[in-house]
N, CA, C and O atoms as a printed pandas DataFrame, in Angstrom:
     atom_number atom_name residue_name chain_id  residue_number  x_coord  y_coord  z_coord
0              1         N          MET        A               1  -14.584   19.862  -34.559
1              2        CA          MET        A               1  -15.461   19.757  -33.292
2              3         C          MET        A               1  -16.245   18.493  -33.271
3              4         O          MET        A               1  -16.331   17.869  -32.214
4              5         N          LEU        A               2  -16.814   18.073  -34.337
5              6        CA          LEU        A               2  -17.642   16.748  -34.445
6              7         C          LEU        A               2  -16.858   15.832  -33.907
7              8         O          LEU        A               2  -17.308   15.169  -32.972
8              9         N          LEU        A               3  -15.620   15.620  -34.348
9             10        CA          LEU        A               3  -14.535   14.641  -33.951
10            11         C          LEU        A               3  -14.399   14.631  -32.320
11            12         O          LEU        A               3  -14.549   13.568  -31.718
12            13         N          ILE        A               4  -14.140   15.728  -31.693
13            14        CA          ILE        A               4  -14.124   15.828  -30.484
14            15         C          ILE        A               4  -15.405   15.500  -29.513
15            16         O          ILE        A               4  -15.360   15.019  -28.381
16            17         N          VAL        A               5  -16.374   15.829  -30.147
17            18        CA          VAL        A               5  -17.799   15.320  -29.406
18            19         C          VAL        A               5  -17.887   13.724  -29.643
19            20         O          VAL        A               5  -18.236   12.941  -28.759
20            21         N          LEU        A               6  -17.591   13.417  -30.713
21            22        CA          LEU        A               6  -17.720   11.812  -30.903
22            23         C          LEU        A               6  -16.738   10.991  -29.884
23            24         O          LEU        A               6  -17.046   10.046  -29.158
24            25         N          ILE        A               7  -15.560   11.579  -30.030
25            26        CA          ILE        A               7  -14.552   10.949  -29.007
26            27         C          ILE        A               7  -15.116   11.073  -27.445
27            28         O          ILE        A               7  -14.995   10.123  -26.673
28            29         N          GLY        A               8  -15.636   12.110  -27.113
29            30        CA          GLY        A               8  -16.315   12.293  -25.821
30            31         C          GLY        A               8  -17.388   11.437  -25.528
31            32         O          GLY        A               8  -17.571   11.048  -24.375
32            33         N          ILE        A               9  -18.159   11.086  -26.516
33            34        CA          ILE        A               9  -19.219   10.214  -26.290
34            35         C          ILE        A               9  -18.849    8.713  -26.111
35            36         O          ILE        A               9  -19.416    7.941  -25.337
36            37         N          VAL        A              10  -17.842    8.423  -26.921
37            38        CA          VAL        A              10  -17.326    6.997  -26.873
38            39         C          VAL        A              10  -16.652    6.824  -25.616
39            40         O          VAL        A              10  -16.687    5.726  -25.059
40            41         N          SER        A              11  -16.033    7.813  -25.107
41            42        CA          SER        A              11  -15.190    7.544  -24.010
42            43         C          SER        A              11  -16.118    7.557  -22.747
43            44         O          SER        A              11  -15.930    6.825  -21.775
44            45         N          LEU        A              12  -17.172    8.496  -22.864
45            46        CA          LEU        A              12  -18.086    8.079  -21.592
46            47         C          LEU        A              12  -18.789    6.941  -21.569
47            48         O          LEU        A              12  -19.082    6.429  -20.489
48            49         N          ILE        A              13  -19.159    6.386  -22.752
49            50        CA          ILE        A              13  -19.775    5.023  -22.833
50            51         C          ILE        A              13  -18.766    3.996  -22.443
51            52         O          ILE        A              13  -19.150    3.036  -21.775
52            53         N          LYS        A              14  -17.550    4.098  -22.781
53            54        CA          LYS        A              14  -16.554    3.243  -22.459
54            55         C          LYS        A              14  -16.384    3.088  -21.089
55            56         O          LYS        A              14  -16.267    1.958  -20.617
56            57         N          VAL        A              15  -16.351    4.247  -20.276
57            58        CA          VAL        A              15  -16.085    4.336  -18.845
58            59         C          VAL        A              15  -17.323    3.795  -18.123
59            60         O          VAL        A              15  -17.247    2.892  -17.290
60            61         N          SER        A              16  -18.589    4.453  -18.519
61            62        CA          SER        A              16  -19.714    4.218  -17.618
62            63         C          SER        A              16  -20.382    2.720  -17.916
63            64         O          SER        A              16  -21.180    2.240  -17.111
64            65         N          TYR        A              17  -20.012    2.046  -19.087
65            66        CA          TYR        A              17  -20.471    0.917  -19.330
66            67         C          TYR        A              17  -20.366   -0.303  -18.346
67            68         O          TYR        A              17  -21.334   -1.033  -18.131
68            69         N          PRO        A              18  -19.336   -0.455  -17.855
69            70        CA          PRO        A              18  -19.127   -1.430  -16.626
70            71         C          PRO        A              18  -20.419   -1.150  -15.510
71            72         O          PRO        A              18  -20.997   -2.115  -15.010
72            73         N          PHE        A              19  -20.776    0.133  -15.203
73            74        CA          PHE        A              19  -21.534    0.250  -14.120
74            75         C          PHE        A              19  -23.048    0.001  -14.388
75            76         O          PHE        A              19  -23.848   -0.118  -13.460
76            77         N          ILE        A              20  -23.474   -0.085  -15.957
77            78        CA          ILE        A              20  -24.825   -0.293  -16.178
78            79         C          ILE        A              20  -25.268   -1.499  -16.986
79            80         O          ILE        A              20  -26.319   -1.521  -17.627
80            81         N          LEU        A              21  -24.415   -2.485  -16.917
81            82        CA          LEU        A              21  -24.543   -3.658  -17.848
82            83         C          LEU        A              21  -25.588   -4.264  -17.414
83            84         O          LEU        A              21  -26.430   -4.331  -18.309
84            85         N          ASN        A              22  -25.986   -4.827  -16.272
85            86        CA          ASN        A              22  -27.125   -5.444  -15.624
86            87         C          ASN        A              22  -26.998   -5.563  -14.375
87            88         O          ASN        A              22  -25.889   -5.328  -13.895
88            89         N          THR        A              23  -27.918   -5.895  -13.649
89            90        CA          THR        A              23  -27.924   -6.110  -12.042
90            91         C          THR        A              23  -26.841   -7.005  -11.522
91            92         O          THR        A              23  -26.248   -6.666  -10.497
92            93         N          GLU        A              24  -26.524   -8.139  -12.150
93            94        CA          GLU        A              24  -25.371   -8.712  -11.745
94            95         C          GLU        A              24  -24.128   -8.384  -11.825
95            96         O          GLU        A              24  -23.258   -8.851  -11.090
96            97         N          GLU        A              25  -23.906   -7.409  -12.883
97            98        CA          GLU        A              25  -22.504   -6.915  -13.140
98            99         C          GLU        A              25  -22.584   -5.465  -12.940
99           100         O          GLU        A              25  -21.592   -4.793  -13.219
100          101         N          ASN        A              26  -23.532   -4.959  -12.537
101          102        CA          ASN        A              26  -23.858   -3.484  -12.091
102          103         C          ASN        A              26  -23.173   -3.249  -10.815
103          104         O          ASN        A              26  -23.718   -3.725   -9.819
104          105         N          LEU        A              27  -21.943   -2.520  -10.644
105          106        CA          LEU        A              27  -21.175   -2.335   -9.526
106          107         C          LEU        A              27  -21.841   -1.547   -8.650
107          108         O          LEU        A              27  -21.666   -1.821   -7.462
108          109         N          ILE        A              28  -22.612   -0.574   -8.931
109          110        CA          ILE        A              28  -23.306    0.285   -7.814
110          111         C          ILE        A              28  -24.584   -0.665   -7.322
111          112         O          ILE        A              28  -24.874   -0.727   -6.128
112          113         N          PHE        A              29  -25.197   -1.275   -8.167
113          114        CA          PHE        A              29  -26.359   -1.811   -7.341
114          115         C          PHE        A              29  -25.657   -3.265   -6.435
115          116         O          PHE        A              29  -26.217   -3.726   -5.440
116          117         N          LYS        A              30  -24.573   -3.740   -6.914
117          118        CA          LYS        A              30  -24.080   -4.901   -6.128
118          119         C          LYS        A              30  -23.598   -4.314   -4.899
119          120         O          LYS        A              30  -23.881   -4.829   -3.817
120          121         N          ASN        A              31  -22.937   -3.342   -4.981
121          122        CA          ASN        A              31  -22.242   -2.566   -3.658
122          123         C          ASN        A              31  -23.329   -2.205   -2.904
123          124         O          ASN        A              31  -23.215   -2.611   -1.748
124          125         N          SER        A              32  -24.356   -1.587   -3.121
125          126        CA          SER        A              32  -25.446   -1.029   -2.392
126          127         C          SER        A              32  -26.099   -2.373   -1.715
127          128         O          SER        A              32  -26.387   -2.419   -0.519
128          129         N          THR        A              33  -26.278   -3.367   -2.548
129          130        CA          THR        A              33  -26.965   -4.577   -1.847
130          131         C          THR        A              33  -26.071   -5.122   -0.612
131          132         O          THR        A              33  -26.489   -5.360    0.521
132          133         N          LEU        A              34  -24.573   -5.285   -1.149
133          134        CA          LEU        A              34  -23.716   -5.786    0.096
134          135         C          LEU        A              34  -23.592   -4.796    1.283
135          136         O          LEU        A              34  -23.485   -5.172    2.451
136          137         N          ALA        A              35  -23.610   -3.792    0.978
137          138        CA          ALA        A              35  -23.537   -2.983    2.280
138          139         C          ALA        A              35  -24.695   -3.071    3.011
139          140         O          ALA        A              35  -24.539   -3.255    4.219
140          141         N          LYS        A              36  -25.918   -2.980    2.555
141          142        CA          LYS        A              36  -27.108   -3.112    3.255
142          143         C          LYS        A              36  -27.110   -4.252    4.027
143          144         O          LYS        A              36  -27.524   -4.190    5.184
144          145         N          ASN        A              37  -26.660   -5.404    3.500
145          146        CA          ASN        A              37  -26.412   -6.682    4.224
146          147         C          ASN        A              37  -25.396   -6.648    5.180
147          148         O          ASN        A              37  -25.489   -7.392    6.157
148          149         N          ALA        A              38  -24.480   -5.933    5.057
149          150        CA          ALA        A              38  -23.271   -6.009    5.968
150          151         C          ALA        A              38  -23.497   -5.245    7.405
151          152         O          ALA        A              38  -23.145   -5.700    8.493
152          153         N          ILE        A              39  -24.184   -3.939    7.176
153          154        CA          ILE        A              39  -24.508   -3.203    8.274
154          155         C          ILE        A              39  -25.676   -3.557    8.969
155          156         O          ILE        A              39  -26.733   -2.959    8.772
156          157         N          LYS        A              40  -25.553   -4.597    9.864
157          158        CA          LYS        A              40  -26.534   -4.965   10.785
158          159         C          LYS        A              40  -26.655   -4.375   12.065
159          160         O          LYS        A              40  -27.726   -4.403   12.672
160          161         N          SER        A              41  -25.572   -3.811   12.547
161          162        CA          SER        A              41  -25.597   -3.342   13.944
162          163         C          SER        A              41  -25.522   -1.969   14.005
163          164         O          SER        A              41  -25.451   -1.358   12.939
164          165         N          ASP        A              42  -25.525   -1.208   15.321
165          166        CA          ASP        A              42  -25.373    0.328   15.362
166          167         C          ASP        A              42  -24.110    0.712   15.257
167          168         O          ASP        A              42  -23.902    1.925   15.227
168          169         N          SER        A              43  -23.051   -0.153   15.184
169          170        CA          SER        A              43  -21.749    0.248   15.075
170          171         C          SER        A              43  -20.940   -0.568   14.050
171          172         O          SER        A              43  -21.074   -1.792   14.064
172          173         N          TYR        A              44  -20.145   -0.012   13.198
173          174        CA          TYR        A              44  -19.211   -0.655   12.158
174          175         C          TYR        A              44  -18.280    0.209   11.654
175          176         O          TYR        A              44  -18.383    1.432   11.754
176          177         N          THR        A              45  -17.236   -0.449   11.034
177          178        CA          THR        A              45  -16.205    0.178   10.558
178          179         C          THR        A              45  -16.141    0.496    9.018
179          180         O          THR        A              45  -16.577   -0.344    8.230
180          181         N          PHE        A              46  -15.717    1.445    8.653
181          182        CA          PHE        A              46  -15.489    1.790    7.194
182          183         C          PHE        A              46  -14.278    2.385    6.734
183          184         O          PHE        A              46  -13.625    2.998    7.579
184          185         N          VAL        A              47  -13.849    2.330    5.582
185          186        CA          VAL        A              47  -12.533    3.023    5.093
186          187         C          VAL        A              47  -12.958    4.110    4.148
187          188         O          VAL        A              47  -13.899    3.948    3.372
188          189         N          VAL        A              48  -12.286    5.178    4.214
189          190        CA          VAL        A              48  -12.231    6.343    3.191
190          191         C          VAL        A              48  -10.956    6.540    2.675
191          192         O          VAL        A              48  -10.018    6.922    3.375
192          193         N          LEU        A              49  -10.863    6.278    1.385
193          194        CA          LEU        A              49   -9.442    6.562    0.790
194          195         C          LEU        A              49   -9.946    7.178   -0.616
195          196         O          LEU        A              49  -11.066    7.111   -1.124
196          197         N          GLY        A              50   -8.857    7.751   -1.049
197          198        CA          GLY        A              50   -8.832    8.555   -2.361
198          199         C          GLY        A              50   -7.443    8.858   -2.818
199          200         O          GLY        A              50   -6.440    8.494   -2.204
200          201         N          ASP        A              51   -7.436    9.534   -3.914
201          202        CA          ASP        A              51   -6.186    9.943   -4.547
202          203         C          ASP        A              51   -5.303    8.955   -4.961
203          204         O          ASP        A              51   -4.101    9.220   -4.964
204          205         N          ASN        A              52   -5.723    7.785   -5.335
205          206        CA          ASN        A              52   -4.880    6.673   -5.747
206          207         C          ASN        A              52   -4.329    6.634   -7.081
207          208         O          ASN        A              52   -3.504    5.743   -7.280
208          209         N          LYS        A              53   -4.668    7.572   -8.243
209          210        CA          LYS        A              53   -4.178    7.953   -9.051
210          211         C          LYS        A              53   -3.146    6.940   -9.883
211          212         O          LYS        A              53   -1.995    7.305  -10.117
212          213         N          ASN        A              54   -3.589    5.784  -10.262
213          214        CA          ASN        A              54   -2.705    5.002  -11.084
214          215         C          ASN        A              54   -1.537    4.381  -10.040
215          216         O          ASN        A              54   -0.518    3.843  -10.474
216          217         N          SER        A              55   -1.779    4.506   -8.835
217          218        CA          SER        A              55   -0.705    3.819   -7.890
218          219         C          SER        A              55   -0.994    2.423   -7.682
219          220         O          SER        A              55   -1.666    2.042   -6.724
220          221         N          ILE        A              56   -0.411    1.491   -8.720
221          222        CA          ILE        A              56   -1.034    0.211   -8.639
222          223         C          ILE        A              56   -0.476   -0.536   -7.583
223          224         O          ILE        A              56   -1.227   -1.266   -6.937
224          225         N          SER        A              57    0.733   -0.472   -7.301
225          226        CA          SER        A              57    1.174   -1.600   -6.257
226          227         C          SER        A              57    0.806   -1.006   -4.622
227          228         O          SER        A              57    0.620   -1.750   -3.658
228          229         N          THR        A              58    0.764    0.209   -4.594
229          230        CA          THR        A              58    0.161    0.823   -3.200
230          231         C          THR        A              58   -1.098    0.472   -3.011
231          232         O          THR        A              58   -1.514    0.001   -1.952
232          233         N          PHE        A              59   -1.903    0.714   -4.195
233          234        CA          PHE        A              59   -3.392    0.427   -3.934
234          235         C          PHE        A              59   -3.677   -0.861   -3.742
235          236         O          PHE        A              59   -4.508   -1.179   -2.891
236          237         N          ASN        A              60   -2.947   -1.908   -4.600
237          238        CA          ASN        A              60   -3.249   -3.242   -4.334
238          239         C          ASN        A              60   -2.884   -3.747   -3.019
239          240         O          ASN        A              60   -3.484   -4.716   -2.553
240          241         N          LYS        A              61   -1.687   -3.007   -2.210
241          242        CA          LYS        A              61   -1.467   -3.567   -0.859
242          243         C          LYS        A              61   -2.648   -2.919    0.113
243          244         O          LYS        A              61   -2.909   -3.516    1.157
244          245         N          ILE        A              62   -3.303   -1.806   -0.196
245          246        CA          ILE        A              62   -4.393   -1.262    0.476
246          247         C          ILE        A              62   -5.594   -2.222    0.243
247          248         O          ILE        A              62   -6.343   -2.461    1.190
248          249         N          ILE        A              63   -5.779   -2.703   -0.804
249          250        CA          ILE        A              63   -6.884   -3.624   -1.030
250          251         C          ILE        A              63   -6.799   -4.785   -0.248
251          252         O          ILE        A              63   -7.769   -5.215    0.378
252          253         N          LYS        A              64   -5.494   -5.413   -0.247
253          254        CA          LYS        A              64   -5.203   -6.704    0.691
254          255         C          LYS        A              64   -5.502   -6.325    2.098
255          256         O          LYS        A              64   -6.291   -7.020    2.739
256          257         N          GLN        A              65   -4.979   -5.355    2.594
257          258        CA          GLN        A              65   -5.140   -4.806    4.021
258          259         C          GLN        A              65   -6.749   -4.741    4.475
259          260         O          GLN        A              65   -7.250   -5.258    5.473
260          261         N          ILE        A              66   -7.367   -3.992    3.496
261          262        CA          ILE        A              66   -9.079   -3.982    3.666
262          263         C          ILE        A              66   -9.655   -5.319    3.711
263          264         O          ILE        A              66  -10.426   -5.675    4.603
264          265         N          ASN        A              67   -9.233   -6.148    2.627
265          266        CA          ASN        A              67  -10.026   -7.546    2.526
266          267         C          ASN        A              67   -9.710   -8.417    3.678
267          268         O          ASN        A              67  -10.561   -9.237    4.022
268          269         N          ASN        A              68   -8.434   -8.328    4.404
269          270        CA          ASN        A              68   -7.993   -9.027    5.576
270          271         C          ASN        A              68   -8.684   -8.579    6.994
271          272         O          ASN        A              68   -8.696   -9.283    8.003
272          273         N          ASP        A              69   -9.207   -7.386    6.885
273          274        CA          ASP        A              69   -9.743   -6.743    8.093
274          275         C          ASP        A              69  -11.344   -7.034    8.112
275          276         O          ASP        A              69  -12.056   -6.558    7.227
276          277         N          ASN        A              70  -11.850   -7.791    9.098
277          278        CA          ASN        A              70  -13.251   -8.369    8.893
278          279         C          ASN        A              70  -14.131   -7.148    9.618
279          280         O          ASN        A              70  -15.346   -7.043    9.451
280          281         N          SER        A              71  -13.392   -6.295   10.397
281          282        CA          SER        A              71  -14.313   -5.349   11.100
282          283         C          SER        A              71  -14.869   -4.191   10.074
283          284         O          SER        A              71  -15.866   -3.514   10.325
284          285         N          ILE        A              72  -14.005   -4.053    8.770
285          286        CA          ILE        A              72  -14.382   -3.174    7.736
286          287         C          ILE        A              72  -15.705   -3.735    6.950
287          288         O          ILE        A              72  -15.657   -4.812    6.356
288          289         N          LYS        A              73  -16.835   -2.969    6.985
289          290        CA          LYS        A              73  -17.903   -3.301    6.302
290          291         C          LYS        A              73  -18.007   -2.804    4.715
291          292         O          LYS        A              73  -18.528   -3.446    3.802
292          293         N          PHE        A              74  -17.442   -1.632    4.631
293          294        CA          PHE        A              74  -17.370   -0.914    3.143
294          295         C          PHE        A              74  -16.437    0.153    3.084
295          296         O          PHE        A              74  -15.913    0.644    4.085
296          297         N          VAL        A              75  -16.198    0.562    1.762
297          298        CA          VAL        A              75  -15.142    1.518    1.443
298          299         C          VAL        A              75  -15.801    2.554    0.603
299          300         O          VAL        A              75  -16.671    2.279   -0.224
300          301         N          ILE        A              76  -15.346    3.798    0.849
301          302        CA          ILE        A              76  -15.692    5.066    0.162
302          303         C          ILE        A              76  -14.348    5.554   -0.510
303          304         O          ILE        A              76  -13.368    5.800    0.194
304          305         N          ASN        A              77  -14.318    5.686   -1.844
305          306        CA          ASN        A              77  -13.390    6.195   -2.364
306          307         C          ASN        A              77  -13.756    7.645   -3.035
307          308         O          ASN        A              77  -14.679    7.746   -3.844
308          309         N          THR        A              78  -13.063    8.604   -2.686
309          310        CA          THR        A              78  -13.452   10.125   -2.474
310          311         C          THR        A              78  -12.987   10.729   -3.803
311          312         O          THR        A              78  -13.395   11.861   -4.063
312          313         N          GLY        A              79  -12.088   10.036   -4.777
313          314        CA          GLY        A              79  -11.850   10.532   -5.919
314          315         C          GLY        A              79  -10.390   10.690   -6.284
315          316         O          GLY        A              79   -9.516   10.541   -5.430
316          317         N          ASP        A              80  -10.111   10.993   -7.562
317          318        CA          ASP        A              80   -8.960   11.068   -8.262
318          319         C          ASP        A              80   -8.428    9.495   -8.427
319          320         O          ASP        A              80   -7.314    9.081   -8.106
320          321         N          MET        A              81   -9.482    8.757   -8.993
321          322        CA          MET        A              81   -9.273    7.220   -8.976
322          323         C          MET        A              81   -8.217    6.990  -10.188
323          324         O          MET        A              81   -7.642    5.902  -10.213
324          325         N          VAL        A              82   -7.942    7.895  -11.136
325          326        CA          VAL        A              82   -6.968    7.600  -12.156
326          327         C          VAL        A              82   -6.372    9.034  -12.453
327          328         O          VAL        A              82   -7.069   10.033  -12.272
328          329         N          PHE        A              83   -5.192    9.110  -12.869
329          330        CA          PHE        A              83   -4.355   10.332  -13.095
330          331         C          PHE        A              83   -4.964   11.152  -14.285
331          332         O          PHE        A              83   -4.542   12.309  -14.305
332          333         N          ASP        A              84   -5.725   10.885  -15.138
333          334        CA          ASP        A              84   -6.367   11.383  -16.236
334          335         C          ASP        A              84   -7.712   10.634  -16.695
335          336         O          ASP        A              84   -8.161    9.614  -16.171
336          337         N          GLY        A              85   -8.220   11.278  -17.685
337          338        CA          GLY        A              85   -9.573   10.708  -17.977
338          339         C          GLY        A              85   -9.507    9.527  -19.007
339          340         O          GLY        A              85  -10.492    9.145  -19.639
340          341         N          ASN        A              86   -8.197    8.960  -19.122
341          342        CA          ASN        A              86   -7.989    7.742  -19.979
342          343         C          ASN        A              86   -9.079    6.470  -19.824
343          344         O          ASN        A              86   -9.029    5.862  -18.755
344          345         N          PRO        A              87   -9.890    6.108  -20.654
345          346        CA          PRO        A              87  -10.754    5.165  -20.355
346          347         C          PRO        A              87  -10.014    3.684  -20.153
347          348         O          PRO        A              87  -10.557    2.784  -19.512
348          349         N          ILE        A              88   -8.877    3.561  -20.698
349          350        CA          ILE        A              88   -8.067    2.394  -20.155
350          351         C          ILE        A              88   -7.623    2.527  -18.709
351          352         O          ILE        A              88   -7.630    1.483  -18.056
352          353         N          LYS        A              89   -7.287    3.498  -18.185
353          354        CA          LYS        A              89   -7.045    3.579  -16.855
354          355         C          LYS        A              89   -8.063    3.255  -16.039
355          356         O          LYS        A              89   -7.933    2.466  -15.104
356          357         N          TYR        A              90   -9.338    3.949  -16.391
357          358        CA          TYR        A              90  -10.573    3.671  -15.613
358          359         C          TYR        A              90  -11.050    2.116  -15.702
359          360         O          TYR        A              90  -11.611    1.504  -14.794
360          361         N          ASP        A              91  -10.771    1.699  -16.752
361          362        CA          ASP        A              91  -10.884   -0.051  -16.971
362          363         C          ASP        A              91  -10.115   -0.562  -15.873
363          364         O          ASP        A              91  -10.612   -1.218  -14.957
364          365         N          PHE        A              92   -8.833   -0.243  -15.972
365          366        CA          PHE        A              92   -7.891   -1.018  -14.967
366          367         C          PHE        A              92   -8.272   -0.766  -13.563
367          368         O          PHE        A              92   -8.323   -1.667  -12.725
368          369         N          PHE        A              93   -8.578    0.658  -13.281
369          370        CA          PHE        A              93   -9.145    0.911  -11.927
370          371         C          PHE        A              93  -10.296   -0.101  -11.554
371          372         O          PHE        A              93  -10.221   -0.729  -10.498
372          373         N          LEU        A              94  -11.328   -0.257  -12.388
373          374        CA          LEU        A              94  -12.338   -1.150  -12.141
374          375         C          LEU        A              94  -12.071   -2.357  -11.904
375          376         O          LEU        A              94  -12.653   -2.910  -10.971
376          377         N          LYS        A              95  -11.083   -3.093  -12.725
377          378        CA          LYS        A              95  -10.541   -4.338  -12.332
378          379         C          LYS        A              95   -9.895   -4.510  -10.948
379          380         O          LYS        A              95  -10.062   -5.544  -10.301
380          381         N          GLN        A              96   -9.079   -3.377  -10.459
381          382        CA          GLN        A              96   -8.697   -3.493   -9.199
382          383         C          GLN        A              96   -9.553   -3.404   -8.158
383          384         O          GLN        A              96   -9.312   -4.133   -7.196
384          385         N          ILE        A              97  -10.538   -2.658   -8.109
385          386        CA          ILE        A              97  -11.614   -2.594   -7.098
386          387         C          ILE        A              97  -12.504   -3.760   -7.080
387          388         O          ILE        A              97  -13.116   -4.075   -6.060
388          389         N          LYS        A              98  -12.595   -4.433   -8.223
389          390        CA          LYS        A              98  -13.162   -5.736   -8.181
390          391         C          LYS        A              98  -12.544   -6.966   -7.277
391          392         O          LYS        A              98  -13.129   -8.022   -7.035
392          393         N          LYS        A              99  -11.235   -6.594   -6.837
393          394        CA          LYS        A              99  -10.538   -7.381   -6.062
394          395         C          LYS        A              99  -11.202   -7.308   -4.585
395          396         O          LYS        A              99  -11.185   -8.298   -3.854
396          397         N          LEU        A             100  -11.766   -6.127   -4.201
397          398        CA          LEU        A             100  -12.198   -5.819   -2.838
398          399         C          LEU        A             100  -13.322   -6.783   -2.587
399          400         O          LEU        A             100  -14.231   -6.949   -3.400
400          401         N          ASN        A             101  -13.226   -7.497   -1.287
401          402        CA          ASN        A             101  -14.321   -8.290   -0.963
402          403         C          ASN        A             101  -15.480   -7.439    0.057
403          404         O          ASN        A             101  -16.332   -8.003    0.745
404          405         N          LYS        A             102  -15.303   -6.199   -0.027
405          406        CA          LYS        A             102  -16.184   -5.112    0.627
406          407         C          LYS        A             102  -16.887   -4.363   -0.503
407          408         O          LYS        A             102  -16.413   -4.335   -1.639
408          409         N          PRO        A             103  -18.056   -3.741   -0.158
409          410        CA          PRO        A             103  -18.606   -2.774   -0.993
410          411         C          PRO        A             103  -17.928   -1.601   -1.210
411          412         O          PRO        A             103  -17.388   -1.082   -0.233
412          413         N          CYS        A             104  -17.837   -1.050   -2.334
413          414        CA          CYS        A             104  -16.913    0.091   -2.570
414          415         C          CYS        A             104  -17.825    1.283   -3.399
415          416         O          CYS        A             104  -18.318    1.051   -4.503
416          417         N          TYR        A             105  -17.960    2.495   -2.746
417          418        CA          TYR        A             105  -18.505    3.539   -3.355
418          419         C          TYR        A             105  -17.675    4.492   -3.691
419          420         O          TYR        A             105  -16.886    4.983   -2.884
420          421         N          LEU        A             106  -17.771    4.868   -4.971
421          422        CA          LEU        A             106  -16.999    5.947   -5.639
422          423         C          LEU        A             106  -17.530    7.252   -5.708
423          424         O          LEU        A             106  -16.894    8.149   -6.261
């Protein structure tokens, strides 16, 4: 039982660490600041996506389309970012969304 708890704690730290490093690396802080600066008018466009679950090639195509559309101000990902809770897959997902040139809220 202790081993399971220990594995859970290590996994949680591994997954959440990229979000809490510092303000320059903190994805949530960075996205909030970018979105606040991007939304200056009464109307804007945003993207809602989800259920990408390790779909590497399709998700990369979507990221490219979003990056090429200047009318899109931010992205909301509704979940199922990876197929399972494997920290390596979350790590890869975070590397993918860092390619976005728009703020992304998870």
